[in-house]
Every structure is written in C-alpha cells, then in structure tokens.
C-alpha positions in Angstrom: 254.9 222.0 50.0 252.2 224.6 50.2 252.5 228.3 49.5 250.1 231.3 50.0 250.3 234.5 47.9 248.3 237.8 48.1 247.3 240.8 46.0 247.9 244.2 47.6 244.7 245.8 46.6 242.3 242.8 46.6 239.3 243.3 48.8 238.5 240.1 50.8 235.4 238.2 50.0 233.6 237.7 53.2 230.2 236.7 51.8 226.8 237.7 53.2 226.8 235.2 56.1 227.6 236.1 59.7 228.4 233.8 62.6 231.6 233.2 64.5 231.6 229.5 63.7 231.8 230.0 60.0 235.6 230.5 60.0 236.5 229.5 63.6 239.4 227.3 64.5 238.2 225.0 67.2 240.5 223.0 69.5 239.4 219.6 70.8 240.3 218.8 74.4 240.1 215.2 75.5 239.8 216.0 79.2 241.5 212.9 80.7 244.6 213.4 78.5 245.1 217.2 78.4 246.2 218.4 81.9 245.9 216.9 85.4 245.2 219.6 88.0 244.9 217.4 91.1 247.8 215.0 90.5 245.8 211.7 90.3 247.1 210.8 86.9 243.8 211.7 85.1 243.2 214.9 83.3 240.4 217.2 84.7 238.6 220.5 84.4 241.0 222.2 86.8 243.9 221.2 84.6 242.2 222.4 81.5 241.4 225.8 83.2 245.0 226.2 84.1 246.0 225.8 80.4 243.5 228.1 78.9 246.1 230.9 78.4 248.1 228.4 76.3 245.1 227.9 74.0 244.5 231.6 73.8 248.2 232.1 72.8 248.0 229.3 70.3 245.4 231.3 68.4 242.2 229.2 68.5 238.7 230.6 68.7 236.9 227.9 70.7 237.5 224.8 72.8 235.5 221.6 72.3 235.5 219.4 75.4 234.9 215.7 75.1 232.5 214.2 77.7 233.1 215.0 81.3 229.7 213.9 82.6 229.1 211.4 85.4 229.9 208.0 83.9 231.1 204.5 84.7 233.7 205.1 82.0 233.0 202.0 80.0 233.8 204.0 76.9 235.8 207.0 78.2 232.8 209.0 79.2 230.6 208.3 76.1 228.5 206.2 78.4 226.7 208.9 80.4 224.8 208.1 83.6 223.8 211.7 84.5 223.9 214.4 81.9 223.6 217.2 84.5 226.5 216.2 86.7 230.3 216.2 86.3 232.1 212.9 86.9 234.2 213.3 90.1 237.3 212.3 88.3 237.0 215.5 86.3 235.8 217.8 89.1 232.4 219.4 89.8 229.8 221.7 88.4 231.6 224.5 90.2 234.8 223.6 88.2 232.8 223.6 85.0 231.3 227.0 85.8 234.8 228.4 86.5 236.2 227.0 83.3 233.4 228.5 81.2 233.8 231.9 82.8 237.6 232.1 82.5 237.4 230.9 78.9 235.0 233.7 78.1 237.3 236.2 79.8 240.0 235.1 77.4 237.5 235.4 74.4 237.5 231.6 74.0 234.1 229.9 73.4 233.3 226.6 75.0 231.6 223.7 73.1 230.6 220.6 75.1 230.1 217.1 73.8 226.5 215.8 73.9 225.8 212.0 73.7 222.2 211.5 72.7 222.3 208.2 70.8 222.8 206.1 74.0 223.2 206.4 77.7 225.1 204.3 80.2 223.5 201.1 81.4 223.8 202.8 84.9 221.4 205.6 83.8 218.4 205.9 86.2 215.9 205.1 83.4 217.7 202.0 82.3 218.2 200.7 85.8 214.5 201.2 86.6 213.5 199.5 83.4 215.5 196.5 84.4 214.0 196.3 87.9 210.4 196.8 86.7 210.7 194.1 84.0 208.9 193.6 80.7 206.1 196.1 80.0 207.9 198.8 82.1 207.3 202.3 80.7 211.0 203.0 81.2 211.9 200.1 78.8 210.0 202.0 76.1 212.6 204.7 76.3 215.1 202.2 75.0 214.9 199.5 72.4 213.9 196.4 74.4 212.6 193.5 72.2 211.8 189.8 72.7 214.3 187.5 71.1 213.8 185.2 68.1 214.0 181.4 68.3 211.9 178.9 70.2 212.8 180.3 73.5 213.8 183.8 72.5 217.4 182.8 72.5 218.3 184.6 69.3 218.8 188.4 68.9 215.8 190.3 67.5 217.7 191.1 64.3 221.1 190.7 62.7 222.6 194.1 63.5 226.2 194.1 64.6 227.8 196.4 67.2 230.3 199.0 66.0 232.6 197.6 68.7 232.1 194.0 67.5 229.7 191.2 68.2 225.9 191.5 68.1 224.3 194.8 68.7 221.9 193.1 71.2 222.4 191.9 74.8 219.9 189.7 76.6 219.0 190.7 80.2 218.3 188.4 83.1 214.9 189.3 84.6 214.3 189.8 88.3 213.2 186.2 88.7 216.5 185.0 87.3 215.1 183.8 83.9 216.5 185.0 80.5 214.5 187.9 79.4 214.3 190.6 76.7 217.1 191.9 74.6 218.1 195.5 74.3 219.9 197.3 71.5 223.3 198.9 71.8 225.1 200.0 68.6 228.3 200.3 70.6 229.2 198.6 73.9 226.7 196.6 75.9 227.1 199.3 78.6 225.7 201.8 76.1 222.0 201.1 75.4 220.5 203.1 72.6 217.7 205.5 73.4 214.3 205.1 71.6 214.0 208.6 70.0 210.4 207.8 68.9 209.5 208.2 72.6 208.4 211.8 73.5 210.0 211.6 77.0 213.4 211.1 75.4 212.9 214.2 73.2 211.7 216.3 76.1 214.6 215.2 78.3 217.3 216.2 75.8 215.7 219.6 75.2 215.9 220.1 79.0 219.5 219.0 79.0 220.3 221.5 76.3 218.8 224.3 78.3 220.7 223.2 81.4 224.1 223.6 79.8 223.0 226.7 77.8 222.1 228.3 81.1 225.6 227.4 82.4 226.9 229.5 79.5 228.3 227.0 77.0 228.5 228.3 73.4 227.4 225.1 71.7 227.3 221.3 71.5 229.2 218.8 69.5 226.6 216.0 68.9 228.0 212.5 69.2 226.7 210.0 66.7 224.3 212.6 65.3 223.4 210.2 62.5 222.3 207.4 64.7 219.3 208.6 66.8 216.5 207.3 64.6 216.3 203.7 63.4 214.4 202.3 60.5 210.8 201.4 61.3 210.6 197.7 62.3 214.3 197.4 62.9 214.8 195.3 59.7 217.6 192.8 59.1 220.6 194.0 57.1 221.3 190.5 55.7 225.1 190.9 55.7 228.0 190.2 58.0 231.0 192.4 58.6 228.7 195.3 58.7 231.4 197.7 60.0 232.9 197.6 56.5 229.6 199.0 55.1 229.6 202.1 57.4 230.0 205.4 55.6 229.5 203.7 52.3 226.1 202.0 52.3 222.6 202.9 53.5 222.2 201.4 57.0 218.9 201.0 58.8 220.3 202.4 62.0 222.3 205.3 60.6 221.5 208.5 58.7 217.7 208.0 58.8 215.7 211.1 57.6 213.8 211.2 60.9 216.9 212.7 62.7 216.4 216.0 61.1 213.1 216.8 62.9 215.0 216.4 66.1 217.7 218.8 65.2 215.1 221.4 64.0 213.6 221.3 67.4 217.0 221.7 69.0 217.8 224.7 66.8 214.7 226.3 68.2 215.9 225.8 71.7 219.3 227.5 70.9 217.4 230.4 69.3 216.0 231.2 72.7 219.5 232.2 73.8 221.7 235.1 72.8 225.4 234.9 71.9 225.2 232.7 68.7 225.1 229.2 70.3 225.8 226.4 67.8 225.3 222.7 67.1 228.0 220.6 65.5 227.2 217.2 64.0 229.4 214.2 64.2 227.6 212.5 61.3 229.2 209.6 59.4 227.3 209.5 56.1 227.8 207.8 52.7 228.3 211.1 50.9 229.2 214.6 51.7 225.9 215.6 50.1 224.1 213.6 52.8 226.2 215.3 55.4 224.9 218.7 54.1 221.4 217.7 55.1 222.4 218.1 58.8 223.4 221.8 58.3 220.4 223.1 56.5 219.4 226.6 57.7 217.0 225.4 60.4 219.1 222.5 61.7 222.8 222.4 62.8 225.5 225.0 62.1 228.4 222.7 61.3 229.0 219.0 60.5 232.4 217.2 60.6 233.9 216.6 57.2 235.0 213.0 57.6 235.5 212.5 53.8 238.4 215.0 54.1 239.8 213.4 57.2 240.0 210.1 55.4 241.8 211.5 52.3 245.5 210.6 51.9 248.2 213.1 51.0 247.5 213.1 47.3 246.8 216.1 45.1 244.1 214.6 42.9 242.2 213.1 45.9 242.5 216.2 48.0 241.2 218.5 45.2 238.3 216.1 44.5 237.3 216.1 48.2 237.7 219.8 48.6 235.6 220.6 45.6 232.9 218.1 46.6 232.8 219.4 50.2 232.5 223.1 49.1 229.9 222.2 46.5 227.8 220.2 48.9 227.6 222.9 51.6 227.1 225.8 49.2 223.4 225.1 48.5 222.5 225.0 52.2 224.6 228.1 53.1 226.7 226.2 55.6 230.4 226.5 56.2 232.6 223.5 55.3 234.7 222.1 58.1 238.1 220.6 57.9 239.7 218.2 60.4 242.7 215.9 60.2 242.7 214.2 63.6 240.4 213.5 66.6 240.1 211.1 69.6 238.7 208.2 67.4 241.4 208.0 64.7 245.1 207.5 64.4 246.9 210.9 64.5 247.5 212.2 61.0 251.3 212.5 61.6 251.2 208.6 61.8 248.6 208.0 59.1 250.6 210.1 56.6 253.7 208.1 57.6 252.1 204.9 56.2 251.0 203.9 52.7 247.6 205.0 51.5 244.5 202.8 51.8 245.1 201.5 55.4 242.2 203.3 56.9 242.1 205.6 59.9 243.2 203.2 62.7 246.7 202.0 62.3 249.1 200.2 64.5 252.3 200.8 62.5 254.5 203.9 63.2 255.6 204.1 59.6 258.2 206.7 58.4 258.1 209.2 61.2 259.9 212.0 59.4 257.8 211.6 56.3 254.6 211.6 58.3 255.5 214.7 60.2 256.5 216.6 57.0 253.1 215.7 55.4 251.2 216.4 58.6 252.6 219.9 58.8 251.9 220.5 55.1 248.4 219.2 55.5 247.8 221.7 58.3 248.9 224.7 56.3 246.6 223.5 53.4 243.7 223.0 55.8 244.1 226.5 57.4 244.0 228.1 53.9 240.6 226.6 53.0 237.3 228.4 53.4 235.3 227.3 56.4 236.0 226.2 60.0 239.0 224.1 61.0 239.4 221.7 64.0 242.6 220.9 65.8 243.0 217.9 68.1 245.1 218.4 71.2 248.7 217.6 70.7 248.7 217.8 66.9 250.2 221.3 67.3 253.2 219.4 68.8 253.4 217.0 65.9 252.6 214.1 68.2 252.5 210.7 66.5 250.2 207.9 67.7 251.6 205.7 70.4 251.4 202.5 68.4 253.3 200.2 70.8 251.1 200.5 73.9 251.1 197.1 75.8 247.8 195.3 75.5 247.4 195.2 79.3 247.1 199.1 79.5 244.6 199.5 76.7 241.2 200.7 77.7 239.4 201.1 74.3 236.3 198.8 74.7 236.5 197.8 71.0 239.9 196.4 71.6 238.4 193.7 73.7 235.6 192.7 71.3 236.2 190.7 68.1 235.2 191.8 64.6 234.6 195.4 65.6 236.7 198.5 65.3 240.4 197.7 65.6 240.4 199.1 69.1 243.6 201.1 68.8 242.1 204.5 69.7 244.2 204.6 72.9 247.2 205.5 70.8 245.9 209.0 70.1 244.7 209.5 73.7 248.0 209.3 75.5 248.4 212.4 77.8 250.2 215.2 76.0 253.6 216.5 77.2 254.1 220.0 78.5 257.6 219.9 79.9 260.9 218.3 78.9 261.2 216.4 82.2 259.0 215.1 85.0 257.1 211.9 85.8 254.5 212.8 83.2 256.2 215.5 81.2 254.2 218.2 82.9 250.8 216.5 82.5 250.5 216.3 86.3 252.2 215.4 89.5 250.9 211.9 89.7 251.9 210.1 86.5 249.5 209.5 83.6 246.7 207.1 83.1 248.3 205.8 79.9 252.1 205.4 79.6 253.9 208.1 77.7 256.9 207.3 75.4 260.4 208.3 76.4 260.5 210.6 73.4 257.6 212.7 74.8 259.9 215.3 76.5 261.5 216.3 73.2 258.1 216.9 71.7 256.7 218.9 74.7 255.5 222.5 74.7 258.5 223.5 76.7 260.9 221.9 74.2 259.3 223.5 71.1 258.4 227.0 72.4 260.5 229.6 70.7 262.0 227.3 68.2 261.1 228.7 64.8 261.4 225.3 63.2 259.1 223.5 65.6 255.6 222.3 64.8 254.2 224.3 67.7 255.6 227.6 66.4 254.3 226.6 62.9 250.8 226.3 64.3 251.1 229.6 66.2 252.4 231.4 63.2 249.8 229.9 60.8 246.9 230.7 63.1 248.2 234.3 63.5 248.3 234.6 59.7 244.8 233.2 59.4 243.5 235.7 62.0 245.3 238.6 60.4 244.0 237.9 56.9 240.2 238.1 56.8 239.9 236.2 53.5 241.2 233.1 55.1 238.4 231.0 56.5 235.7 233.2 55.1 233.9 232.5 51.9 232.7 229.4 50.1 235.1 229.0 47.1 238.6 228.5 46.0 240.0 229.5 42.6 242.2 226.7 41.3 245.3 227.7 39.5 247.3 225.8 36.9 250.0 223.7 38.6 252.4 220.7 37.8 251.2 217.2 38.4 251.0 216.4 42.1 250.8 220.1 43.1 247.7 221.9 44.4 247.5 225.7 43.9 244.6 227.9 44.6 243.8 231.6 45.1 241.5 233.1 47.8 241.2 236.7 46.9 244.8 238.0 47.1 246.1 234.9 48.9 247.6 231.9 47.1 248.2 228.5 48.5 250.5 226.0 46.8 251.0 222.5 48.1 253.5 220.0 46.7 252.2 216.5 47.6 254.9 214.6 45.6 258.1 213.0 46.9 260.3 215.3 44.8 261.2 219.0 44.7 259.3 221.1 42.1 259.9 224.6 40.8 256.9 226.9 40.3 256.5 230.6 39.5 257.0 233.0 42.3 254.4 235.8 42.1 255.4 237.5 45.4 256.7 237.2 48.9 256.3 234.1 51.1 254.4 233.7 54.3 254.9 230.1 55.4 256.6 226.9 54.3 257.3 223.5 55.7 260.9 223.1 54.6 263.8 225.4 53.8 262.8 227.1 50.6 265.1 228.6 47.9 263.8 231.1 45.5 265.3 233.3 42.8 264.0 235.8 40.3 260.4 234.8 39.7 260.8 231.1 40.7 260.5 229.1 43.9 261.6 225.5 44.5 259.1 223.6 46.6 260.6 220.7 48.5 258.9 217.4 48.5 255.7 217.1 50.6 255.8 220.8 51.5 253.2 223.6 51.7 254.1 227.2 51.4 251.9 230.2 51.9 252.1 233.8 50.9 250.3 237.1 51.4 250.7 240.8 51.0 253.6 242.7 52.4 253.0 244.2 55.9 250.9 247.4 55.6 252.6 250.7 56.6 252.6 251.3 60.3 252.2 247.7 61.4 255.9 246.8 61.7 258.0 244.1 60.2 255.6 241.3 61.0 252.4 242.9 59.9 250.8 242.2 63.2 247.7 243.9 64.6 248.1 246.1 67.7 248.8 244.0 70.8 245.6 244.8 72.5 243.3 244.1 69.6 241.2 241.0 69.1 243.3 239.9 66.1 246.6 240.4 67.8 249.1 237.7 68.5 252.2 237.8 70.7 255.4 238.8 69.0 257.3 236.0 67.4 260.2 234.2 68.8 260.5 235.8 72.2 260.8 233.8 75.4 257.6 233.3 77.4 256.6 232.3 80.9 255.4 228.8 81.0 252.1 229.8 82.6 250.5 232.4 80.4 253.0 232.6 77.5 253.6 235.5 75.3 255.0 234.6 71.9 254.3 233.1 68.5 256.6 231.7 65.8 259.3 233.8 64.2 258.4 234.9 60.8 261.0 236.3 58.4 259.9 238.8 55.8 262.4 238.7 52.8 263.3 242.0 51.3 263.4 240.9 47.8 264.6 238.2 45.3 267.4 235.9 46.1 268.1 232.6 47.8 266.5 232.3 51.2 266.6 229.3 53.5 263.2 229.3 55.3 262.7 227.6 58.7 260.7 224.4 58.3 256.9 224.9 57.9 257.1 228.7 58.4 254.9 231.2 56.6 256.1 234.1 54.5 254.3 237.0 52.8 254.0 237.6 49.1 252.9 240.7 47.2 251.5 239.7 43.8 249.3 241.2 41.2 245.7 240.0 41.2 243.4 239.1 38.4 
C-alpha cells in the first residue's frame, strides 16, 4: 500500500530548473497495437489521431510514438529503410502532420522514435554497398570486414547478436562468391552504421532537422548506448554475452565516443524554439553511467532501466530510488521512472511472479497479486520527483499475453537461439477499447496478434466510470499529480521512519507510504487520504495499510475549489469531473475521489487517492 500526505502551508519546492520534460508524464504508443483507423488489422497514425482525446483525458503531457518509418518490418519497424517516409501500413506524411497538429491543439507534445544504431538491410546505402562490392564508399558507412580463417570463413570477431547467434553475416558478392562480413548487433536485417564516418553523422543531423521542421517536440533515441564501437572491434572472449549486458563493460556498448554525437545533436535542437528534447534509451552497467548521457550539453532524459528491473521490495526500491536521484543530481537532469515498455513483460505480470526471473517472462503467475502490486507501483512512481513513462494499456491493468501460439509470434529474437527469449509479442497485443467486437474496438478488421477472450472486460469501455478500476486509478492519480506542483518537481525525497517492508517519504507537504509486504500493517495517520489501492480502514490517528498497497495523501481542497479540489475546467491543470459518464469519442470524466470529513472507518475504492491535511516539519 502507498499513501500520500500534505502540509497545508508548505510551499512546494520546484527547484531552479525549467523545462516541461522535467516532470512530464509521457505515454508510449506502439503504433501497430494502439488503434486501427483503416480496418486492416494493423494500428496506424489515423487510429492514434482518433484516440488523442482519450490521452488528453487520461492526463498525460506527451506522447512517444514507436517507429512508423518506411520499413520491411523485420523487427517491428526498428529496421528503417527510409527515415523521411512513413511506412504505408501506418499512413503517410500527411497523416503524421495531422497527428502532430491535432496533438498540439490538445496541448499534447509528440516525441518520435529515432533509430540511429542501425538501418534496414533494404536502406539505399546498404543496398548500393552490396551492389558495388568490396571497396565501395557506401560499405564504409557500415561495418564491413573480411572474415578470419584460411578463406575468410569465420566472423571477424566473437561478438554475439542481442537476438542470438553471431553478430556478423557474410554476404554473397555480385559474382556469386562468399564475400565480406557485416556487423549487426541485432537481426541480420539490421546492419550497424559506422558512426566514425562523417556522412553518417551529417545524415542524422539532417534527419533531426526534417522531423523538427515537421513540428515534433523531441526524439527517443533507440540503442543510444550502441552507436560507437571500441577501436579495432576487439574480441570479448566469452560466450553467452547477453548475460553480460547491463552489468559488464562491452566493446560495442556505452563507449565514451557516443557523447560527442549527442552534444552535436543538442546543438541542432537549440536552433528550434519550443523546448525540443532528446531521450536516451541507454542500457548501462550503472545509473552513474546513465547520468553521462544527460549532462547539460547532451540529452535531456535517459530511461531508468535499473528502476524498471527492480522487484516489489521496499529495500531494493529505496536503494534504486536513492541511487537514481543521487546520480542525476550532479548533472542537473531529472530522473525518469518507467515500469513497462514494448520490450519487456508488462509489470502486472512481472509482479505476479517470484523475484529474480528477469524482465521477459512466459508465466502468467498470480494475476490478482500482480495487478495489486502493479497498481501500487504506479502510485509510488507518480509520487517520485522527475518524469514518468506509461506504456499503452498499463492504465487498463493489462497483463502480458503469455500463451500466444508460436505460429503467430513475430519477435525476431524468438526465432534465433541463444538470444533474447523472444517473448516481446506478449506485451504488444493490440489493446481493447470496447467490451465487444471482433477486436474489442481496436479496429474493424481484426488484430494482427490474437487478443484474449478476457480483453473485453479489461477494455476502456468496461472500466470507464468504475471508481475501482485501474483506468480510473490512473486518471485520478494523474489529476492529483497535475494539481499538486510538488509532485514530479524537485530532486529529492525525505525518507520517514516506517515498519519493515514499508516505504514512506515526504515531498514538501505530500507524504507517500507504500506497503510492499504480504500482510496488513498499521501506521500513523497524519491527515486525510488521497489515493489507495485497496479498501482502507482508519481510525483516530491510525490507518491500516492492506498488503501490497500504496496510499497517497495531500492537503484538503482549498476554499472555492469544490469538494474535489480541482482547478477550473478551462485551465491547463484541470481534469474532467470524477465519476461521470462520458462519450466514447472525446470523454469527459476522471476517477471518483471521496474526501472523508474526519476520523472514522472508511472503505476506500481500490487504488483510489485521498487527501490528507497534516502538520509539516
């Protein structure tokens, strides 16, 4: 359980930093699985545009779009053939322009994925290099090398692909003879660029400007840690290299040379108004190494994968929270918090299983336990200083689909031995919008991955207006975060004394308490509740926190703002009134939030938030 508490007269600490991204809540859209606008079974830009009002109502600040570029789709669009074109399955540049414009009209920012480590093997440069043969200037823009062995039959070094097998593939030259090898840290269809070549650096600065001119607000940089390889491409000298990732120094990841690239990109962004941003997907051995990517002249944010990989355990959570905040403080960057994305098992399923199983699981585990913990983890995450990321469907409490038949899977690593487990399709199943329909409202033409029969009961339609639903929990929690300026802002938490297995911290006048144990625990009640995950009972000065439950509390509603303490409807911080029915198209409500009048026993809806007035200091 997690609870938040606030002091009536405490002034929020906002720090001296500015920038919308510092405390933004950013929603990740995986385009092929979000909404299908043309009824072909595949999500698209038209579908996303039609659901923008839903995202506005949910309460997020920005939308991050996974790749939609022209691509053969060998790795779900992360194999880009043309960085300035939209793949026809998703629409056109006109559709992208309309989406960006309508998002801005709704005060939503748009961040697009950029894939600079590798291209598709169908990219014009790579194809020309193959045709022109050894010595081609185009081959110099990738990592082509002669093989080892008497006849060049062995790879140039011992590097292994993240997706399994060697990280090298040998080409057949134009005359039909076996030729050079090229490097691909991922699938063979994804050859790595050679970032030592000036043409590669010039090309990507041009690509940045193309999309900035289109009006995007920033870029999430895929494999930001992988662009530069160690000089000479030295052997690693070990097998099962995937197990070393994120723990050991690797010659193809997190090389210091990447930072020069991002400093030049930051200069490009500075040419544009509107606070455009760079976000690093950087898997590093330590959070201190991650901080190198967000120094003042480089990127603005970096994903906090150490937090994502932490199980629901008070000691481990506190350790990672402290380390994350401490690492970012010297460089003046906000910490980011994320629980799920398109590459890992959804946290509602991870938390349903025992700790230590990693981030790709194929077991459903205890669904009820996983959902309880997932909702608790969300409230905890949204109370922390910095920026938070939400992956599509987590606001519905969706679990991973762990029983997909092998014949429908499309994750390339599933088909390659010794690589990633290849179960990423389970978190990419199209999300449900309606209780009924061939694809539960995803589109009129079915869905590209099969949806479970339980999807209708988890749909937006089924959960909207239900105060105990996960959707209304997210709406309510995001409304509270927007209304209380001390949430998200700042760089610190003040830890409070708490029983074993319980986390409790203060942020100005706001207190968050999370019970990570499997048993109910009584703790002092300093004020009135805001949110909790389970029905909560409290009496004079004491509250009982159910197992695996977070509760939040804040100040009582100021005079003149009504029972819910909401900002005026037309203001930027407003949220629709709780609990009312809403049209399916635009929507107009958030979660019900009860404000108790005083001491006594109250049964709170699951994972709801409540306000608490407490003394400060």
